[in-house]
C-alpha positions in Angstrom: 9.2 -22.7 -3.2 5.9 -20.9 -2.5 4.7 -20.8 1.0 1.3 -22.5 1.7 -1.4 -20.2 3.1 -4.9 -20.5 4.3 -7.3 -18.7 2.0 -10.7 -17.6 3.3 -13.3 -16.0 1.0 -16.2 -14.1 2.5 -19.1 -12.1 1.0 -19.1 -9.5 3.7 -17.1 -8.9 6.9 -16.7 -6.2 9.4 -13.0 -6.0 8.8 -10.6 -8.3 6.9 -7.8 -7.1 9.2 -9.7 -8.2 12.3 -10.8 -11.5 10.7 -7.2 -12.4 10.0 -6.1 -11.4 13.5 -8.7 -13.9 14.9 -7.5 -16.7 12.6 -3.7 -16.2 12.4 -1.5 -18.9 14.0 1.6 -20.4 12.4 0.7 -20.6 8.7 -0.1 -17.4 6.7 -3.8 -16.5 6.6 -5.5 -14.6 3.8 -9.0 -13.2 4.0 -10.7 -11.6 1.0 -14.2 -10.0 1.0 -16.4 -8.3 -1.4 -17.4 -5.6 1.1 -16.4 -4.5 4.6 -18.9 -3.0 7.0 -16.3 -1.6 9.4 -13.2 -1.4 7.2 -10.5 1.1 8.2 -7.6 2.9 6.7 -4.4 4.5 8.1 -4.9 6.4 11.4 -8.3 4.8 11.9 -9.9 6.4 8.8 -13.1 4.7 7.6 -12.8 2.8 4.3 -15.4 3.6 1.7 -16.7 0.7 -0.4 -16.9 1.1 -4.2 -19.7 -0.6 -6.2 -17.3 -3.4 -6.7 -14.2 -3.6 -4.5 -11.5 -5.9 -3.2 -10.7 -6.1 0.5 -7.8 -8.3 1.2 -5.7 -9.0 4.3 -2.6 -11.1 4.5 -1.4 -12.2 8.0 1.9 -13.9 8.8 4.5 -14.0 11.5 7.9 -12.3 10.8 11.1 -12.2 12.8 11.9 -8.7 11.5 13.1 -5.7 13.4 10.8 -2.6 13.7 13.1 -0.8 11.2 12.6 -3.6 8.6 8.8 -3.5 9.0 8.7 0.2 8.0 9.1 -0.6 4.3 6.2 -3.2 4.2 3.5 -0.7 3.1 5.7 0.6 0.3 6.6 -3.0 -0.8 2.9 -3.9 -0.8 2.2 -0.8 -2.9 4.6 -1.8 -5.6 3.2 -5.4 -5.7 -0.4 -4.1 -6.1 0.5 -1.4 -8.7 2.4 -3.9 -10.8 -0.4 -6.4 -10.6 -2.8 -3.8 -12.1 -0.5 -2.8 -15.0 -2.7 -4.6 -17.5 -5.8 -2.8 -16.2 -4.7 0.8 -15.6 -1.8 3.1 -15.0 -1.2 2.9 -11.2 1.0 5.3 -9.3 1.9 5.5 -5.7 1.4 8.3 -3.3 3.7 8.1 -0.3 3.4 6.2 2.0 0.4 4.0 1.3 -2.0 5.1 -1.4 -2.5 3.8 -4.9 -3.6 6.5 -7.3 -4.4 7.0 -11.0 -2.4 9.4 -13.2 -4.8 12.2 -12.2 -4.2 11.6 -8.4 -7.6 9.9 -7.8 -7.3 7.3 -5.0 -7.7 3.7 -6.3 -6.9 2.1 -3.0 -4.6 1.9 0.0 -2.4 -0.2 2.1 -2.7 -0.7 5.9 0.0 -2.6 7.8 -0.6 -3.5 11.5 1.9 -5.4 13.6 2.4 -6.4 17.2 5.5 -5.5 19.3 6.6 -9.0 19.8 9.2 -11.5 18.3 8.3 -13.0 16.0 5.8 -10.3 15.2 2.3 -11.0 14.0 1.9 -8.7 10.9 -1.3 -8.1 8.9 -1.1 -6.3 5.6 -4.4 -5.0 4.4 -5.1 -4.0 0.7 -8.2 -2.2 -0.3 -9.0 -1.5 -4.0 -11.8 0.2 -5.8 -12.5 -2.0 -8.8 -15.7 -0.5 -10.2 -17.2 2.8 -9.3 -19.4 4.6 -11.8 -19.6 7.9 -9.9 -16.8 7.9 -7.3 -16.7 10.7 -4.7 -14.2 13.5 -5.2 -10.5 12.4 -5.1 -11.5 8.8 -5.6 -11.1 6.6 -8.6 -11.6 3.0 -9.7 -9.5 0.5 -11.6 -12.3 0.0 -14.1 -13.0 -2.7 -16.6 -15.0 -5.9 -16.0 -14.5 -7.7 -12.7 -16.3 -11.0 -12.1 -15.8 -13.2 -9.1 -13.2 -15.3 -10.9 -11.0 -12.3 -11.9 -11.3 -10.8 -8.5 -10.1 -14.0 -6.8 -7.4 -14.4 -9.3 -6.1 -11.0 -8.4 -6.3 -11.8 -4.7 -4.2 -15.0 -5.1 -1.7 -13.2 -7.3 -1.3 -10.4 -4.8 -0.8 -12.9 -2.0 1.8 -15.0 -3.8 3.8 -11.9 -4.9 3.6 -10.2 -1.6 4.8 -13.3 0.4 7.6 -13.8 -2.2 8.7 -10.2 -1.6 8.5 -10.6 2.1 10.7 -13.7 2.0 13.5 -11.5 0.7 14.1 -9.3 3.8 16.5 -6.4 3.4 15.9 -6.1 -0.3 12.7 -4.2 -0.8 11.8 -2.9 -4.4 12.8 0.7 -3.7 13.7 1.7 -7.3 10.4 0.3 -8.5 8.6 2.3 -5.9 10.5 5.5 -6.8 9.6 5.1 -10.5 5.9 5.1 -9.6 5.9 7.6 -6.8 3.7 10.6 -7.6 4.7 12.4 -4.4 8.2 13.0 -5.6 8.3 16.4 -7.1 5.4 17.6 -5.0 5.3 20.4 -2.5 4.3 19.1 0.9 3.7 20.5 4.4 3.8 18.7 7.7 3.1 19.3 11.4 3.8 21.6 13.1 5.1 24.0 10.4 7.3 22.2 8.0 7.3 22.8 4.2 9.4 21.7 1.3 9.5 19.6 -1.9 9.7 15.8 -1.9 12.7 14.7 -3.9 13.4 11.0 -3.1 12.6 7.9 -1.1 15.2 6.9 1.5 16.5 3.3 1.8 14.4 2.8 4.9 11.2 4.1 3.2 11.3 7.6 4.6 10.4 10.6 2.4 13.4 12.9 1.6 12.3 16.5 1.4 14.3 19.5 0.3 13.6 22.6 2.5 15.1 26.1 2.7 17.5 24.9 5.4 18.5 21.6 3.8 17.2 18.0 3.3 15.1 16.2 5.9 13.7 12.7 6.1 10.0 12.3 7.1 8.3 9.2 8.5 4.8 8.2 7.5 3.3 9.5 10.7 4.7 13.0 10.2 3.2 14.1 6.9 0.2 16.3 7.3 -0.7 17.2 3.8 0.6 16.5 0.3 -0.2 18.7 -2.7 0.9 19.3 -6.2 0.3 15.8 -7.6 0.9 16.9 -11.2 4.4 18.4 -10.6 7.4 16.8 -12.3 8.2 13.1 -11.9 11.2 11.8 -9.9 14.6 13.3 -10.5 16.9 11.4 -12.9 19.6 9.2 -11.4 17.7 8.3 -8.2 19.4 5.1 -6.9 17.3 2.1 -6.2 17.7 -1.6 -5.5 18.6 -2.6 -8.9 15.4 -4.5 -9.5 
C-alpha cells in the first residue's frame, strides 16, 4: 500500500529543502518547484538552474541507523535514472550525480538528515530538463517538458522513492553498479590518495584498488574523479539480486 504524502507545487522558491523542513511533521511532505533562487548541492555548492528544470524534495521521518542512511543518495540516484530511461541514457557518478553517457551532469541528489530518532530526512533531487546551451560539464535530459509531464515525473519519483525506502536493508546495489560511470575510473582523494575505482561496497562506499591494496572511501573523502570514459564495471560484481 502506497504511503500518503502532502504534495506542494511552487513556481519559485529559495530552496525546496528548506521549504520541506518548515512543513515536515508526521506525514511525508513533497515540494516541487520550477526554479530555486538559493538551491544548494552537496557541501553547500550552489545549484545552477537550467532553462527548464525540476527541483524536488521529499521529506519523511525514518527510524534508521546512521549506517542505513548512507545508502539513501545512491538509492535515490537509481530511482531517478530508471525514471528517465525513456528520455535519455542516464548513468551515475558516485556518490550523488546523474550524468549522460559523455559525463555531462544532468542533475544531483542531496540528502540531509537530523541526528535524532526517528530522524527527519530530506532527499533533494535536482534535474536539468531543457538547456539549449549548458555550461561546460553540464547537460540536460532534453525533449519536450510541459507542466503536466514535469509533475508526472515528480509524482513518479516520489512514489518510487518512498517504496524503496520502505524496504530498509535492501537497497538496489546491483542496479547502481550497472549504471555507475565511476567504476573503472582513476580517482584521487585528500590528502594524497590515488587509485582506480572497482566496485561499490554493500554500505555504499566506493571500493578503490591502490598500489598497496583495496580501500573503501566514503562520500566525504573523494576529492576528484577523472577518466569518465574508462571501462565499465568489472564482470561478476555482486549486487542485491534486483
